[in-house]
Backbone bond lengths (Angstrom), bond angles and torsions (degrees), N, CA, C in turn:
res aa  C-N    CA-C-N  psi(-1)  N-CA   C-N-CA  omega(-1)  CA-C   N-CA-C  phi
1 M - - - 1.456 - - 1.523 107.73 -
2 H 1.305 115.95 141.84 1.462 124.16 -178.95 1.516 106.83 -120.99
3 V 1.339 117.45 117.18 1.464 122.68 -177.80 1.519 107.98 -122.14
4 V 1.326 117.22 127.69 1.460 122.77 179.46 1.528 108.22 -125.91
5 L 1.339 117.02 120.95 1.462 122.58 174.39 1.515 107.90 -101.62
6 M 1.336 117.08 137.58 1.458 121.05 -175.52 1.517 111.32 -128.78
7 R 1.322 116.19 134.70 1.458 122.67 172.42 1.528 105.98 -120.23
8 F 1.319 116.64 126.08 1.456 121.92 -173.88 1.526 112.01 -89.54
9 T 1.335 116.17 150.42 1.458 120.01 172.99 1.522 109.48 -65.66
10 D 1.313 117.25 -33.33 1.462 123.77 174.90 1.524 107.42 -127.30
11 P 1.354 119.05 101.11 1.461 121.20 -177.10 1.528 114.12 -55.21
12 A 1.321 118.18 -19.35 1.459 120.84 178.09 1.530 111.21 -65.08
13 R 1.333 118.13 -17.91 1.469 121.35 178.25 1.535 112.15 -81.85
14 A 1.333 116.85 -14.90 1.462 121.04 -176.89 1.536 113.52 -59.70
15 P 1.337 119.65 -41.83 1.467 118.01 -179.87 1.532 113.81 -59.09
16 E 1.314 117.58 -39.01 1.468 119.75 177.79 1.522 110.31 -63.62
17 A 1.325 116.51 -43.05 1.463 119.87 177.60 1.525 110.41 -65.27
18 A 1.325 117.15 -38.74 1.463 120.92 179.65 1.524 110.96 -63.59
19 E 1.330 117.16 -34.99 1.464 119.85 176.36 1.520 110.19 -59.16
20 R 1.318 115.40 -35.15 1.455 120.12 -179.94 1.519 112.20 -81.46
21 L 1.330 117.79 -27.27 1.468 120.84 -173.00 1.525 115.31 -118.85
22 R 1.320 119.90 -30.72 1.468 126.16 -178.64 1.519 113.99 62.95
23 S 1.295 120.65 104.05 1.468 128.82 171.93 1.523 109.88 157.05
24 L 1.296 118.05 49.62 1.456 123.62 -176.44 1.525 110.84 -75.39
25 D 1.348 116.96 137.15 1.467 122.46 176.01 1.520 110.13 -63.95
26 V 1.325 117.27 140.87 1.455 120.46 -179.56 1.525 112.97 -111.79
27 T 1.349 119.00 -11.13 1.464 119.90 -176.95 1.517 113.04 -90.06
28 G 1.320 118.16 -37.85 1.457 120.99 179.41 1.517 114.15 65.89
29 S 1.328 118.55 27.50 1.463 120.93 -179.79 1.528 110.72 -74.50
30 D 1.327 116.68 171.33 1.465 121.29 -179.00 1.527 113.00 -61.59
31 V 1.317 117.81 -27.11 1.462 120.46 -179.36 1.531 112.33 -98.45
32 S 1.322 117.27 0.77 1.463 121.28 -179.38 1.524 111.74 -74.14
33 Y 1.296 114.21 150.04 1.451 121.67 164.54 1.527 105.50 -100.89
34 D 1.312 117.07 163.51 1.449 120.62 -175.53 1.525 113.61 -82.82
35 L 1.320 116.03 -31.04 1.459 120.14 -171.72 1.518 109.09 -148.89
36 V 1.318 116.76 145.23 1.463 121.71 174.97 1.525 109.19 -128.50
37 L 1.303 115.11 138.73 1.455 122.76 174.70 1.517 106.83 -118.03
38 T 1.311 117.52 125.36 1.462 122.35 177.71 1.518 108.31 -127.29
39 T 1.316 116.25 125.73 1.459 120.87 176.11 1.529 108.19 -129.09
40 C 1.311 116.83 150.02 1.463 122.04 178.31 1.521 109.15 -115.94
41 H 1.321 115.31 138.06 1.459 121.85 -177.89 1.520 109.18 -135.36
42 E 1.305 117.11 149.81 1.465 121.90 -177.82 1.525 112.63 -65.93
43 D 1.347 116.46 -34.16 1.462 119.76 -178.65 1.529 109.19 -160.35
44 A 1.341 115.57 177.22 1.465 120.39 -177.24 1.527 111.84 -63.04
45 G 1.309 117.47 -32.56 1.462 120.77 178.17 1.519 112.08 -65.02
46 E 1.329 116.27 -40.14 1.460 119.97 178.30 1.529 110.62 -66.76
47 L 1.335 117.17 -38.53 1.470 120.89 175.76 1.523 110.35 -61.45
48 A 1.318 116.66 -45.10 1.469 120.47 179.39 1.528 111.05 -61.48
49 A 1.323 117.30 -39.99 1.466 120.69 178.14 1.520 110.80 -64.52
50 Y 1.338 116.79 -41.17 1.472 121.70 176.74 1.529 110.14 -59.30
51 Q 1.321 116.41 -44.28 1.464 120.11 -177.08 1.525 112.07 -68.57
52 R 1.323 117.82 -26.34 1.473 121.63 177.87 1.521 112.81 -86.71
53 H 1.333 118.05 -11.58 1.461 121.45 -175.07 1.534 110.01 -60.57
54 P 1.330 118.47 137.59 1.466 121.69 -177.46 1.537 113.99 -56.81
55 E 1.317 118.66 -37.52 1.467 120.01 179.13 1.529 111.02 -67.82
56 H 1.336 117.38 -38.41 1.469 120.88 175.66 1.523 109.80 -63.95
57 Q 1.326 116.35 -44.76 1.465 120.80 179.71 1.529 111.49 -61.22
58 A 1.326 117.43 -40.72 1.472 121.29 179.85 1.521 111.22 -66.34
59 L 1.326 117.29 -44.57 1.462 120.19 178.43 1.525 110.71 -64.20
60 A 1.316 117.36 -42.70 1.471 121.09 178.81 1.530 111.13 -61.79
61 A 1.328 117.00 -39.20 1.465 120.71 178.72 1.526 111.26 -63.46
62 W 1.333 117.08 -37.13 1.461 121.18 177.84 1.528 111.09 -73.04
63 L 1.326 116.78 -42.00 1.457 122.75 -170.99 1.529 114.32 -79.03
64 T 1.304 117.77 -42.26 1.469 121.55 -172.01 1.530 113.84 -53.90
65 P 1.327 120.58 -43.78 1.469 118.98 179.87 1.532 113.74 -64.59
66 L 1.333 117.87 -17.63 1.461 121.46 -179.03 1.524 112.78 -85.20
67 L 1.334 118.04 -9.30 1.453 121.50 -171.00 1.518 113.35 -94.25
68 A 1.341 115.20 136.29 1.465 121.59 171.07 1.524 109.83 -85.85
69 Q 1.336 116.26 -35.88 1.459 121.89 179.28 1.514 109.37 -148.57
70 R 1.327 113.99 154.90 1.460 120.64 175.51 1.523 106.96 -147.04
71 A 1.305 117.28 137.01 1.464 122.84 174.88 1.517 107.41 -125.63
72 V 1.329 116.68 137.42 1.453 121.36 -176.82 1.523 109.22 -128.59
73 V 1.323 115.93 136.70 1.461 122.38 172.31 1.513 107.18 -128.29
74 D 1.328 116.36 124.21 1.462 122.16 174.86 1.524 107.19 -119.23
75 H 1.319 116.32 128.18 1.459 118.80 176.34 1.516 110.28 -148.30
76 L 1.328 114.63 157.62 1.453 121.52 176.67 1.514 108.36 -102.32
77 E 1.307 116.33 131.43 1.456 120.44 177.81 1.522 108.69 -85.65
78 P 1.347 116.54 143.99 1.465 117.63 175.65 1.525 109.81 -61.71
79 A 1.311 116.36 153.79 1.466 120.67 179.31 1.520 109.47 -54.60
80 R 1.301 115.08 134.92 1.467 119.49 -179.89 1.518 109.41 -75.73
81 R 1.293 114.50 137.29 1.465 119.93 178.86 1.520 109.76 -73.52
82 Q 1.276 115.67 139.41 1.453 121.26 177.26 1.526 108.89 -83.04
83 V 1.300 116.96 129.19 1.460 121.82 175.81 1.519 107.66 -93.23
84 P 1.348 116.54 122.36 1.469 117.47 -178.25 1.515 111.45 -63.05
85 G 1.300 115.88 141.16 1.463 121.53 176.86 1.507 110.35 -84.60
86 P 1.316 116.42 179.94 1.467 120.22 179.18 1.528 110.04 -65.57
87 P 1.318 116.65 151.18 1.472 118.34 178.85 1.531 110.76 -61.82
88 T 1.291 115.42 145.93 1.470 119.99 177.40 1.528 108.41 -109.09
89 G 1.270 116.72 155.27 1.454 118.74 174.66 1.422 111.97 132.81
């Protein structure tokens, strides 16, 4: 999972970014960030491919100059256990 929290130099720019990403903060507290981006990937290689994708690079180029702060957490989730379905037959 790839999680990016963003705090803007001008919070008025957050709605435009949210239109592009969807996940705008609604509380506006002192510890809030303005926007969060969460993506899920099968493995670290898929995350790396996502980060190299031209559309990701273009959005990052537009967004990065608008940010006062950014925090990123990348982690791999353990394999999900399969729940057996009802017996067939």
